[in-house]
N, CA, C and O atoms as a printed pandas DataFrame, in Angstrom:
     atom_number atom_name residue_name chain_id  residue_number  x_coord  y_coord  z_coord
0              1         N          MET        A               1   38.530   64.263   40.191
1              2        CA          MET        A               1   37.836   63.086   39.679
2              3         C          MET        A               1   36.811   63.560   38.652
3              4         O          MET        A               1   36.143   64.578   38.838
4              5         N          PHE        A               2   36.704   62.801   37.570
5              6        CA          PHE        A               2   35.764   63.119   36.495
6              7         C          PHE        A               2   34.819   61.922   36.325
7              8         O          PHE        A               2   35.235   60.769   36.441
8              9         N          GLU        A               3   33.563   62.209   36.053
9             10        CA          GLU        A               3   32.595   61.159   35.739
10            11         C          GLU        A               3   32.046   61.377   34.333
11            12         O          GLU        A               3   31.796   62.506   33.911
12            13         N          ILE        A               4   31.871   60.301   33.643
13            14        CA          ILE        A               4   31.206   60.287   32.339
14            15         C          ILE        A               4   29.930   59.496   32.540
15            16         O          ILE        A               4   29.970   58.410   33.119
16            17         N          TYR        A               5   28.811   60.003   32.083
17            18        CA          TYR        A               5   27.499   59.382   32.274
18            19         C          TYR        A               5   26.856   59.188   30.917
19            20         O          TYR        A               5   26.766   60.129   30.129
20            21         N          ILE        A               6   26.402   57.955   30.635
21            22        CA          ILE        A               6   25.691   57.694   29.389
22            23         C          ILE        A               6   24.406   56.944   29.701
23            24         O          ILE        A               6   24.277   56.322   30.755
24            25         N          GLU        A               7   23.449   57.011   28.764
25            26        CA          GLU        A               7   22.170   56.326   28.896
26            27         C          GLU        A               7   21.813   55.625   27.606
27            28         O          GLU        A               7   22.256   56.010   26.524
28            29         N          ASP        A               8   21.010   54.597   27.738
29            30        CA          ASP        A               8   20.387   53.933   26.595
30            31         C          ASP        A               8   19.132   53.261   27.125
31            32         O          ASP        A               8   18.837   53.361   28.315
32            33         N          HIS        A               9   18.400   52.588   26.274
33            34        CA          HIS        A               9   17.188   51.909   26.713
34            35         C          HIS        A               9   16.936   50.697   25.813
35            36         O          HIS        A               9   17.469   50.599   24.708
36            37         N          PHE        A              10   16.113   49.783   26.318
37            38        CA          PHE        A              10   15.674   48.645   25.517
38            39         C          PHE        A              10   14.329   48.167   26.035
39            40         O          PHE        A              10   13.953   48.420   27.180
40            41         N          ASP        A              11   13.618   47.472   25.164
41            42        CA          ASP        A              11   12.342   46.860   25.529
42            43         C          ASP        A              11   12.552   45.351   25.624
43            44         O          ASP        A              11   13.205   44.743   24.776
44            45         N          ALA        A              12   11.977   44.757   26.688
45            46        CA          ALA        A              12   12.122   43.313   26.852
46            47         C          ALA        A              12   11.006   42.796   27.744
47            48         O          ALA        A              12   10.367   43.546   28.483
48            49         N          ALA        A              13   10.794   41.494   27.649
49            50        CA          ALA        A              13    9.809   40.798   28.485
50            51         C          ALA        A              13   10.544   39.925   29.484
51            52         O          ALA        A              13   11.670   39.485   29.250
52            53         N          HIS        A              14    9.876   39.686   30.608
53            54        CA          HIS        A              14   10.413   38.747   31.596
54            55         C          HIS        A              14    9.282   38.304   32.526
55            56         O          HIS        A              14    8.186   38.864   32.514
56            57         N          SER        A              15    9.574   37.309   33.308
57            58        CA          SER        A              15    8.700   36.909   34.412
58            59         C          SER        A              15    9.622   36.516   35.556
59            60         O          SER        A              15   10.713   35.988   35.340
60            61         N          LEU        A              16    9.170   36.779   36.764
61            62        CA          LEU        A              16   10.003   36.491   37.938
62            63         C          LEU        A              16    9.615   35.136   38.514
63            64         O          LEU        A              16    8.508   34.943   39.016
64            65         N          ARG        A              17   10.548   34.217   38.427
65            66        CA          ARG        A              17   10.356   32.876   38.958
66            67         C          ARG        A              17   10.280   32.938   40.483
67            68         O          ARG        A              17   10.992   33.712   41.122
68            69         N          GLU        A              18    9.393   32.100   41.061
69            70        CA          GLU        A              18    9.239   31.977   42.503
70            71         C          GLU        A              18    8.895   33.291   43.210
71            72         O          GLU        A              18    9.235   33.494   44.375
72            73         N          TYR        A              19    8.217   34.173   42.482
73            74        CA          TYR        A              19    7.794   35.465   43.024
74            75         C          TYR        A              19    6.296   35.401   43.299
75            76         O          TYR        A              19    5.530   34.956   42.445
76            77         N          ASP        A              20    5.878   35.833   44.462
77            78        CA          ASP        A              20    4.455   35.816   44.823
78            79         C          ASP        A              20    3.842   37.175   44.548
79            80         O          ASP        A              20    3.747   38.020   45.438
80            81         N          GLY        A              21    3.431   37.373   43.316
81            82        CA          GLY        A              21    2.817   38.627   42.919
82            83         C          GLY        A              21    2.633   38.645   41.425
83            84         O          GLY        A              21    3.002   37.689   40.743
84            85         N          PRO        A              22    2.066   39.716   40.901
85            86        CA          PRO        A              22    1.743   39.753   39.485
86            87         C          PRO        A              22    2.964   39.686   38.563
87            88         O          PRO        A              22    2.831   39.317   37.396
88            89         N          CYS        A              23    4.137   40.033   39.065
89            90        CA          CYS        A              23    5.340   39.987   38.215
90            91         C          CYS        A              23    5.826   38.566   37.938
91            92         O          CYS        A              23    6.793   38.364   37.203
92            93         N          LYS        A              24    5.146   37.582   38.532
93            94        CA          LYS        A              24    5.474   36.199   38.165
94            95         C          LYS        A              24    4.959   35.878   36.772
95            96         O          LYS        A              24    5.408   34.925   36.135
96            97         N          ASN        A              25    4.007   36.686   36.302
97            98        CA          ASN        A              25    3.450   36.497   34.959
98            99         C          ASN        A              25    4.339   37.210   33.920
99           100         O          ASN        A              25    5.033   38.176   34.237
100          101         N          LEU        A              26    4.301   36.724   32.708
101          102        CA          LEU        A              26    5.033   37.345   31.623
102          103         C          LEU        A              26    4.547   38.783   31.432
103          104         O          LEU        A              26    3.348   39.032   31.304
104          105         N          HIS        A              27    5.483   39.711   31.414
105          106        CA          HIS        A              27    5.178   41.129   31.200
106          107         C          HIS        A              27    6.423   41.813   30.654
107          108         O          HIS        A              27    7.490   41.203   30.597
108          109         N          GLY        A              28    6.298   43.055   30.260
109          110        CA          GLY        A              28    7.438   43.754   29.658
110          111         C          GLY        A              28    7.681   45.122   30.259
111          112         O          GLY        A              28    6.844   45.685   30.964
112          113         N          HIS        A              29    8.857   45.631   29.952
113          114        CA          HIS        A              29    9.276   46.964   30.392
114          115         C          HIS        A              29   10.055   47.642   29.271
115          116         O          HIS        A              29   10.646   46.990   28.411
116          117         N          THR        A              30   10.036   48.942   29.306
117          118        CA          THR        A              30   11.030   49.723   28.571
118          119         C          THR        A              30   12.059   50.085   29.611
119          120         O          THR        A              30   11.845   50.983   30.425
120          121         N          TYR        A              31   13.181   49.384   29.585
121          122        CA          TYR        A              31   14.248   49.590   30.558
122          123         C          TYR        A              31   15.107   50.769   30.155
123          124         O          TYR        A              31   15.497   50.890   28.994
124          125         N          LYS        A              32   15.405   51.636   31.105
125          126        CA          LYS        A              32   16.383   52.710   30.889
126          127         C          LYS        A              32   17.662   52.283   31.602
127          128         O          LYS        A              32   17.618   51.836   32.748
128          129         N          ILE        A              33   18.785   52.419   30.932
129          130        CA          ILE        A              33   20.070   52.011   31.490
130          131         C          ILE        A              33   20.980   53.228   31.549
131          132         O          ILE        A              33   21.056   54.006   30.599
132          133         N          SER        A              34   21.661   53.382   32.657
133          134        CA          SER        A              34   22.718   54.386   32.730
134          135         C          SER        A              34   24.002   53.719   33.190
135          136         O          SER        A              34   23.982   52.774   33.978
136          137         N          ALA        A              35   25.095   54.216   32.694
137          138        CA          ALA        A              35   26.419   53.756   33.079
138          139         C          ALA        A              35   27.277   54.962   33.424
139          140         O          ALA        A              35   27.301   55.951   32.692
140          141         N          VAL        A              36   27.972   54.870   34.532
141          142        CA          VAL        A              36   28.828   55.959   35.006
142          143         C          VAL        A              36   30.259   55.438   35.065
143          144         O          VAL        A              36   30.524   54.365   35.606
144          145         N          PHE        A              37   31.167   56.210   34.502
145          146        CA          PHE        A              37   32.595   55.880   34.465
146          147         C          PHE        A              37   33.344   56.960   35.238
147          148         O          PHE        A              37   33.004   58.140   35.150
148          149         N          LYS        A              38   34.367   56.556   35.997
149          150        CA          LYS        A              38   35.174   57.508   36.780
150          151         C          LYS        A              38   36.604   57.522   36.252
151          152         O          LYS        A              38   37.190   56.488   35.931
152          153         N          PHE        A              39   37.145   58.749   36.175
153          154        CA          PHE        A              39   38.524   58.934   35.695
154          155         C          PHE        A              39   39.236   59.914   36.604
155          156         O          PHE        A              39   38.645   60.894   37.057
156          157         N          GLN        A              40   40.490   59.653   36.868
157          158        CA          GLN        A              40   41.296   60.509   37.744
158          159         C          GLN        A              40   41.703   61.802   37.055
159          160         O          GLN        A              40   41.808   62.847   37.697
160          161         N          GLU        A              41   41.934   61.730   35.745
161          162        CA          GLU        A              41   42.428   62.891   35.040
162          163         C          GLU        A              41   41.951   62.911   33.593
163          164         O          GLU        A              41   41.433   61.918   33.082
164          165         N          LEU        A              42   42.129   64.027   32.961
165          166        CA          LEU        A              42   41.766   64.181   31.562
166          167         C          LEU        A              42   42.947   63.800   30.681
167          168         O          LEU        A              42   44.103   63.900   31.093
168          169         N          GLY        A              43   42.638   63.361   29.456
169          170        CA          GLY        A              43   43.684   63.101   28.482
170          171         C          GLY        A              43   44.188   64.399   27.903
171          172         O          GLY        A              43   43.732   65.477   28.282
172          173         N          ASP        A              44   45.127   64.298   26.986
173          174        CA          ASP        A              44   45.721   65.475   26.362
174          175         C          ASP        A              44   44.715   66.371   25.640
175          176         O          ASP        A              44   44.928   67.575   25.495
176          177         N          THR        A              45   43.612   65.760   25.189
177          178        CA          THR        A              45   42.608   66.521   24.443
178          179         C          THR        A              45   41.604   67.200   25.363
179          180         O          THR        A              45   40.717   67.912   24.892
180          181         N          GLY        A              46   41.733   66.984   26.692
181          182        CA          GLY        A              46   40.763   67.544   27.616
182          183         C          GLY        A              46   39.549   66.670   27.819
183          184         O          GLY        A              46   38.554   67.101   28.402
184          185         N          ILE        A              47   39.627   65.439   27.339
185          186        CA          ILE        A              47   38.524   64.474   27.428
186          187         C          ILE        A              47   38.932   63.362   28.377
187          188         O          ILE        A              47   40.035   62.826   28.271
188          189         N          ALA        A              48   38.051   63.014   29.305
189          190        CA          ALA        A              48   38.313   61.913   30.216
190          191         C          ALA        A              48   38.211   60.585   29.470
191          192         O          ALA        A              48   39.072   59.716   29.609
192          193         N          PHE        A              49   37.152   60.437   28.679
193          194        CA          PHE        A              49   36.935   59.236   27.891
194          195         C          PHE        A              49   35.949   59.586   26.769
195          196         O          PHE        A              49   35.047   60.403   26.953
196          197         N          ASP        A              50   36.130   58.978   25.649
197          198        CA          ASP        A              50   35.294   59.253   24.479
198          199         C          ASP        A              50   33.889   58.722   24.691
199          200         O          ASP        A              50   33.689   57.522   24.878
200          201         N          PHE        A              51   32.902   59.638   24.659
201          202        CA          PHE        A              51   31.508   59.221   24.805
202          203         C          PHE        A              51   31.133   58.171   23.766
203          204         O          PHE        A              51   30.363   57.258   24.065
204          205         N          VAL        A              52   31.654   58.281   22.575
205          206        CA          VAL        A              52   31.338   57.317   21.505
206          207         C          VAL        A              52   31.744   55.908   21.895
207          208         O          VAL        A              52   30.991   54.960   21.671
208          209         N          LYS        A              53   32.927   55.762   22.476
209          210        CA          LYS        A              53   33.388   54.427   22.910
210          211         C          LYS        A              53   32.547   53.900   24.062
211          212         O          LYS        A              53   32.224   52.713   24.100
212          213         N          ALA        A              54   32.190   54.760   24.994
213          214        CA          ALA        A              54   31.357   54.338   26.127
214          215         C          ALA        A              54   29.975   53.906   25.637
215          216         O          ALA        A              54   29.460   52.872   26.063
216          217         N          LYS        A              55   29.381   54.687   24.753
217          218        CA          LYS        A              55   28.052   54.367   24.231
218          219         C          LYS        A              55   28.082   53.074   23.414
219          220         O          LYS        A              55   27.143   52.280   23.475
220          221         N          LYS        A              56   29.150   52.861   22.656
221          222        CA          LYS        A              56   29.272   51.646   21.863
222          223         C          LYS        A              56   29.320   50.410   22.754
223          224         O          LYS        A              56   28.695   49.395   22.447
224          225         N          SER        A              57   30.052   50.492   23.845
225          226        CA          SER        A              57   30.168   49.369   24.773
226          227         C          SER        A              57   28.811   49.008   25.365
227          228         O          SER        A              57   28.470   47.830   25.469
228          229         N          LEU        A              58   28.034   50.020   25.753
229          230        CA          LEU        A              58   26.702   49.783   26.305
230          231         C          LEU        A              58   25.775   49.283   25.213
231          232         O          LEU        A              58   24.983   48.373   25.455
232          233         N          LYS        A              59   25.852   49.845   24.035
233          234        CA          LYS        A              59   24.933   49.495   22.929
234          235         C          LYS        A              59   25.048   48.019   22.547
235          236         O          LYS        A              59   24.042   47.399   22.204
236          237         N          ILE        A              60   26.225   47.457   22.598
237          238        CA          ILE        A              60   26.404   46.039   22.268
238          239         C          ILE        A              60   25.540   45.171   23.180
239          240         O          ILE        A              60   24.922   44.209   22.724
240          241         N          ILE        A              61   25.497   45.507   24.446
241          242        CA          ILE        A              61   24.711   44.714   25.419
242          243         C          ILE        A              61   23.229   45.025   25.264
243          244         O          ILE        A              61   22.395   44.121   25.315
244          245         N          VAL        A              62   22.898   46.294   25.076
245          246        CA          VAL        A              62   21.501   46.682   24.886
246          247         C          VAL        A              62   20.904   45.964   23.678
247          248         O          VAL        A              62   19.769   45.491   23.734
248          249         N          ASP        A              63   21.654   45.883   22.599
249          250        CA          ASP        A              63   21.169   45.190   21.401
250          251         C          ASP        A              63   20.905   43.703   21.668
251          252         O          ASP        A              63   19.985   43.123   21.092
252          253         N          GLU        A              64   21.699   43.098   22.528
253          254        CA          GLU        A              64   21.485   41.692   22.908
254          255         C          GLU        A              64   20.194   41.513   23.701
255          256         O          GLU        A              64   19.504   40.503   23.554
256          257         N          LEU        A              65   19.870   42.491   24.538
257          258        CA          LEU        A              65   18.711   42.380   25.415
258          259         C          LEU        A              65   17.426   42.904   24.792
259          260         O          LEU        A              65   16.336   42.523   25.217
260          261         N          ASP        A              66   17.536   43.776   23.787
261          262        CA          ASP        A              66   16.364   44.436   23.211
262          263         C          ASP        A              66   15.413   43.430   22.567
263          264         O          ASP        A              66   15.821   42.579   21.776
264          265         N          HIS        A              67   14.159   43.549   22.919
265          266        CA          HIS        A              67   13.078   42.720   22.423
266          267         C          HIS        A              67   13.287   41.220   22.682
267          268         O          HIS        A              67   12.809   40.373   21.926
268          269         N          ALA        A              68   13.995   40.920   23.740
269          270        CA          ALA        A              68   14.200   39.533   24.144
270          271         C          ALA        A              68   13.255   39.148   25.271
271          272         O          ALA        A              68   12.754   40.003   26.002
272          273         N          HIS        A              69   13.021   37.851   25.399
273          274        CA          HIS        A              69   12.409   37.315   26.620
274          275         C          HIS        A              69   13.583   36.986   27.522
275          276         O          HIS        A              69   14.249   35.967   27.338
276          277         N          LEU        A              70   13.836   37.839   28.488
277          278        CA          LEU        A              70   15.071   37.769   29.274
278          279         C          LEU        A              70   15.267   36.419   29.941
279          280         O          LEU        A              70   16.405   35.971   30.084
280          281         N          ASN        A              71   14.195   35.759   30.353
281          282        CA          ASN        A              71   14.298   34.445   30.994
282          283         C          ASN        A              71   14.949   33.426   30.070
283          284         O          ASN        A              71   15.543   32.462   30.553
284          285         N          ASP        A              72   14.855   33.611   28.748
285          286        CA          ASP        A              72   15.407   32.678   27.790
286          287         C          ASP        A              72   16.904   32.862   27.539
287          288         O          ASP        A              72   17.530   32.007   26.912
288          289         N          LEU        A              73   17.485   33.958   28.016
289          290        CA          LEU        A              73   18.904   34.221   27.805
290          291         C          LEU        A              73   19.750   33.451   28.792
291          292         O          LEU        A              73   19.341   33.240   29.934
292          293         N          GLU        A              74   20.927   33.030   28.364
293          294        CA          GLU        A              74   21.841   32.269   29.221
294          295         C          GLU        A              74   22.144   33.006   30.512
295          296         O          GLU        A              74   22.233   32.384   31.570
296          297         N          ALA        A              75   22.304   34.324   30.445
297          298        CA          ALA        A              75   22.662   35.107   31.626
298          299         C          ALA        A              75   21.612   35.023   32.722
299          300         O          ALA        A              75   21.919   35.237   33.895
300          301         N          PHE        A              76   20.363   34.708   32.346
301          302        CA          PHE        A              76   19.283   34.658   33.315
302          303         C          PHE        A              76   18.650   33.266   33.406
303          304         O          PHE        A              76   17.515   33.126   33.859
304          305         N          SER        A              77   19.365   32.271   32.987
305          306        CA          SER        A              77   18.824   30.896   33.055
306          307         C          SER        A              77   18.756   30.398   34.501
307          308         O          SER        A              77   17.902   29.578   34.838
308          309         N          LYS        A              78   19.668   30.898   35.360
309          310        CA          LYS        A              78   19.673   30.476   36.750
310          311         C          LYS        A              78   19.340   31.616   37.700
311          312         O          LYS        A              78   19.010   31.373   38.861
312          313         N          LYS        A              79   19.421   32.851   37.230
313          314        CA          LYS        A              79   19.102   34.036   38.021
314          315         C          LYS        A              79   17.823   34.670   37.480
315          316         O          LYS        A              79   17.604   34.692   36.269
316          317         N          ASN        A              80   16.998   35.173   38.357
317          318        CA          ASN        A              80   15.821   35.903   37.911
318          319         C          ASN        A              80   16.265   37.166   37.169
319          320         O          ASN        A              80   17.224   37.819   37.581
320          321         N          PRO        A              81   15.577   37.514   36.083
321          322        CA          PRO        A              81   15.919   38.739   35.364
322          323         C          PRO        A              81   15.330   39.986   36.038
323          324         O          PRO        A              81   14.533   40.720   35.454
324          325         N          THR        A              82   15.753   40.193   37.280
325          326        CA          THR        A              82   15.332   41.373   38.034
326          327         C          THR        A              82   16.171   42.584   37.588
327          328         O          THR        A              82   17.201   42.432   36.931
328          329         N          ALA        A              83   15.718   43.760   37.949
329          330        CA          ALA        A              83   16.497   44.954   37.632
330          331         C          ALA        A              83   17.895   44.872   38.264
331          332         O          ALA        A              83   18.879   45.310   37.668
332          333         N          GLU        A              84   17.970   44.311   39.466
333          334        CA          GLU        A              84   19.252   44.140   40.136
334          335         C          GLU        A              84   20.191   43.242   39.341
335          336         O          GLU        A              84   21.356   43.576   39.128
336          337         N          ASN        A              85   19.664   42.090   38.903
337          338        CA          ASN        A              85   20.508   41.149   38.153
338          339         C          ASN        A              85   20.842   41.665   36.763
339          340         O          ASN        A              85   21.922   41.377   36.246
340          341         N          ILE        A              86   19.942   42.418   36.149
341          342        CA          ILE        A              86   20.245   43.016   34.862
342          343         C          ILE        A              86   21.359   44.052   35.025
343          344         O          ILE        A              86   22.273   44.108   34.202
344          345         N          ALA        A              87   21.294   44.865   36.069
345          346        CA          ALA        A              87   22.349   45.848   36.320
346          347         C          ALA        A              87   23.681   45.150   36.526
347          348         O          ALA        A              87   24.693   45.590   35.981
348          349         N          TYR        A              88   23.705   44.067   37.305
349          350        CA          TYR        A              88   24.931   43.308   37.526
350          351         C          TYR        A              88   25.463   42.747   36.224
351          352         O          TYR        A              88   26.662   42.833   35.958
352          353         N          TYR        A              89   24.593   42.176   35.411
353          354        CA          TYR        A              89   25.013   41.597   34.124
354          355         C          TYR        A              89   25.632   42.668   33.210
355          356         O          TYR        A              89   26.716   42.476   32.659
356          357         N          ILE        A              90   24.940   43.774   33.063
357          358        CA          ILE        A              90   25.465   44.841   32.197
358          359         C          ILE        A              90   26.805   45.355   32.742
359          360         O          ILE        A              90   27.746   45.577   31.980
360          361         N          TYR        A              91   26.884   45.538   34.044
361          362        CA          TYR        A              91   28.120   45.995   34.658
362          363         C          TYR        A              91   29.279   45.069   34.336
363          364         O          TYR        A              91   30.339   45.529   33.911
364          365         N          THR        A              92   29.091   43.770   34.534
365          366        CA          THR        A              92   30.189   42.826   34.344
366          367         C          THR        A              92   30.593   42.773   32.863
367          368         O          THR        A              92   31.775   42.602   32.564
368          369         N          GLU        A              93   29.664   42.911   31.953
369          370        CA          GLU        A              93   29.980   42.891   30.535
370          371         C          GLU        A              93   30.776   44.132   30.110
371          372         O          GLU        A              93   31.769   44.015   29.392
372          373         N          ILE        A              94   30.349   45.297   30.544
373          374        CA          ILE        A              94   31.061   46.534   30.172
374          375         C          ILE        A              94   32.441   46.559   30.833
375          376         O          ILE        A              94   33.424   46.978   30.221
376          377         N          LYS        A              95   32.502   46.115   32.063
377          378        CA          LYS        A              95   33.757   46.158   32.843
378          379         C          LYS        A              95   34.877   45.360   32.158
379          380         O          LYS        A              95   36.056   45.656   32.348
380          381         N          LYS        A              96   34.506   44.353   31.367
381          382        CA          LYS        A              96   35.519   43.574   30.620
382          383         C          LYS        A              96   36.310   44.473   29.675
383          384         O          LYS        A              96   37.492   44.228   29.438
384          385         N          ASP        A              97   35.676   45.508   29.136
385          386        CA          ASP        A              97   36.309   46.385   28.154
386          387         C          ASP        A              97   36.755   47.734   28.708
387          388         O          ASP        A              97   37.753   48.304   28.269
388          389         N          ILE        A              98   35.990   48.235   29.687
389          390        CA          ILE        A              98   36.307   49.565   30.207
390          391         C          ILE        A              98   36.434   49.460   31.734
391          392         O          ILE        A              98   35.432   49.429   32.450
392          393         N          LYS        A              99   37.649   49.407   32.205
393          394        CA          LYS        A              99   37.934   49.195   33.639
394          395         C          LYS        A              99   37.471   50.346   34.509
395          396         O          LYS        A              99   37.268   50.167   35.710
396          397         N          GLU        A             100   37.300   51.522   33.928
397          398        CA          GLU        A             100   36.893   52.693   34.720
398          399         C          GLU        A             100   35.393   52.754   34.998
399          400         O          GLU        A             100   34.907   53.729   35.572
400          401         N          LEU        A             101   34.659   51.718   34.593
401          402        CA          LEU        A             101   33.233   51.698   34.882
402          403         C          LEU        A             101   33.017   51.742   36.377
403          404         O          LEU        A             101   33.636   50.981   37.121
404          405         N          TYR        A             102   32.144   52.626   36.824
405          406        CA          TYR        A             102   31.864   52.796   38.252
406          407         C          TYR        A             102   30.565   52.119   38.658
407          408         O          TYR        A             102   30.534   51.352   39.620
408          409         N          LYS        A             103   29.475   52.408   37.915
409          410        CA          LYS        A             103   28.196   51.806   38.288
410          411         C          LYS        A             103   27.248   51.773   37.092
411          412         O          LYS        A             103   27.384   52.522   36.125
412          413         N          VAL        A             104   26.292   50.875   37.210
413          414        CA          VAL        A             104   25.227   50.718   36.201
414          415         C          VAL        A             104   23.896   50.736   36.937
415          416         O          VAL        A             104   23.729   50.070   37.958
416          417         N          SER        A             105   22.948   51.508   36.406
417          418        CA          SER        A             105   21.603   51.582   36.944
418          419         C          SER        A             105   20.604   51.116   35.889
419          420         O          SER        A             105   20.772   51.372   34.697
420          421         N          VAL        A             106   19.572   50.433   36.349
421          422        CA          VAL        A             106   18.507   49.924   35.463
422          423         C          VAL        A             106   17.182   50.367   36.030
423          424         O          VAL        A             106   16.838   50.025   37.162
424          425         N          TRP        A             107   16.421   51.140   35.237
425          426        CA          TRP        A             107   15.067   51.558   35.587
426          427         C          TRP        A             107   14.078   50.628   34.902
427          428         O          TRP        A             107   14.122   50.468   33.682
428          429         N          GLU        A             108   13.188   50.016   35.670
429          430        CA          GLU        A             108   12.077   49.269   35.095
430          431         C          GLU        A             108   10.905   50.209   34.782
431          432         O          GLU        A             108   10.140   49.985   33.844
432          433         N          THR        A             109   10.790   51.250   35.581
433          434        CA          THR        A             109    9.771   52.276   35.370
434          435         C          THR        A             109   10.439   53.616   35.605
435          436         O          THR        A             109   11.603   53.681   35.998
436          437         N          ALA        A             110    9.708   54.664   35.367
437          438        CA          ALA        A             110   10.259   56.011   35.561
438          439         C          ALA        A             110   10.616   56.308   37.017
439          440         O          ALA        A             110   11.377   57.234   37.297
440          441         N          THR        A             111   10.065   55.522   37.942
441          442        CA          THR        A             111   10.256   55.789   39.362
442          443         C          THR        A             111   10.930   54.659   40.127
443          444         O          THR        A             111   11.064   54.743   41.348
444          445         N          SER        A             112   11.362   53.588   39.428
445          446        CA          SER        A             112   11.952   52.430   40.121
446          447         C          SER        A             112   13.227   52.004   39.430
447          448         O          SER        A             112   13.240   51.706   38.236
448          449         N          CYS        A             113   14.322   51.979   40.218
449          450        CA          CYS        A             113   15.653   51.750   39.665
450          451         C          CYS        A             113   16.473   50.887   40.616
451          452         O          CYS        A             113   16.326   50.963   41.836
452          453         N          ALA        A             114   17.340   50.065   40.027
453          454        CA          ALA        A             114   18.337   49.307   40.803
454          455         C          ALA        A             114   19.710   49.620   40.249
455          456         O          ALA        A             114   19.876   49.788   39.041
456          457         N          THR        A             115   20.694   49.699   41.131
457          458        CA          THR        A             115   22.058   50.076   40.758
458          459         C          THR        A             115   23.040   49.033   41.280
459          460         O          THR        A             115   22.912   48.538   42.400
460          461         N          TYR        A             116   24.038   48.709   40.428
461          462        CA          TYR        A             116   25.129   47.838   40.867
462          463         C          TYR        A             116   26.452   48.560   40.703
463          464         O          TYR        A             116   26.705   49.205   39.686
464          465         N          TYR        A             117   27.298   48.439   41.728
465          466        CA          TYR        A             117   28.673   48.944   41.645
466          467         C          TYR        A             117   29.509   48.120   42.626
467          468         O          TYR        A             117   28.983   47.436   43.504
468          469         N          GLU        A             118   30.816   48.209   42.447
469          470        CA          GLU        A             118   31.734   47.464   43.330
470          471         C          GLU        A             118   32.428   48.450   44.246
471          472         O          GLU        A             118   33.246   48.052   45.076
């Protein structure tokens, strides 16, 4: 089994609806995103999957989220823009193009992360 791991980041604002704490107020994060892909075997070139294609797939979503007020996006109109829900959203979007996606992790801070996988 082979894994390919990529990272990117974006800056965005959000507020957590119905949350009893300071995060109910508008605030921002520099989110770090990682995506892990699993492959059973290597291709003829010795590559499991092209890093460029994996990064491009993540970058499309990161560009949509970068410098946004996440609560205003359709994806978070009914769901709170928590790290968990952001990970789920990014996972489902990438999975449409790359079936070998294994998991997506979203860090709100250097020490706090949520991961989604199936």
